[in-house]
C-alpha positions in Angstrom: -18.8 -12.4 25.9 -19.2 -8.8 24.6 -15.4 -8.4 24.5 -15.1 -11.6 22.2 -17.8 -10.2 19.9 -16.2 -6.8 19.9 -12.8 -8.3 19.0 -14.2 -10.4 16.2 -16.0 -7.5 14.7 -12.8 -5.5 14.8 -10.9 -8.4 13.0 -13.7 -8.6 10.4 -13.6 -4.8 9.8 -9.8 -4.9 9.4 -9.9 -7.9 7.0 -12.7 -6.2 5.1 -10.8 -3.0 4.7 -7.7 -4.9 3.6 -9.6 -6.6 0.9 -11.3 -3.4 -0.1 -7.8 -1.6 -0.4 -6.5 -4.4 -2.5 -9.6 -4.3 -4.7 -9.2 -0.6 -5.2 -5.4 -1.1 -6.0 -6.1 -3.7 -8.6 -8.5 -1.4 -10.3 -6.0 1.4 -10.3 -7.7 3.9 -8.1 -4.9 3.9 -5.4 -1.2 3.0 -5.3 -0.3 2.7 -1.7 2.6 0.1 -1.9 6.1 1.3 -2.7 7.7 -0.8 -5.5 11.3 0.6 -5.0 13.2 2.8 -2.6 13.4 6.4 -3.3 17.0 7.7 -4.0 17.4 10.5 -1.5 20.8 11.4 -2.8 19.3 12.8 -6.0 17.3 15.3 -4.1 18.7 18.9 -3.8 20.3 19.5 -0.4 19.9 22.7 1.5 21.7 23.3 4.8 19.8 25.1 7.6 22.6 27.5 8.1 22.3 28.8 4.4 18.6 29.2 4.9 19.0 31.3 8.1 21.8 33.5 6.9 19.7 35.5 4.4 22.5 35.4 1.8 21.4 34.4 -1.7 18.3 32.5 -2.5 14.9 33.8 -3.3 14.0 36.9 -1.4 17.7 38.0 -1.1 17.3 40.0 2.1 18.3 39.5 5.6 16.2 37.3 7.8 14.5 39.1 10.6 
């Protein structure tokens, strides 16, 4: 019987938190849903080899 009560309390807590997050989102306090996919091709690309070579970039010295 205790397991059933514990499971019911867990379900009530999850539903309560879900409603609370939706309420906060409606009021503009949080924005946790993504509306569109982020375009990762627009981000600058850096290869690991160029980071480890020590040529160019900020710092300009050899990596130790």
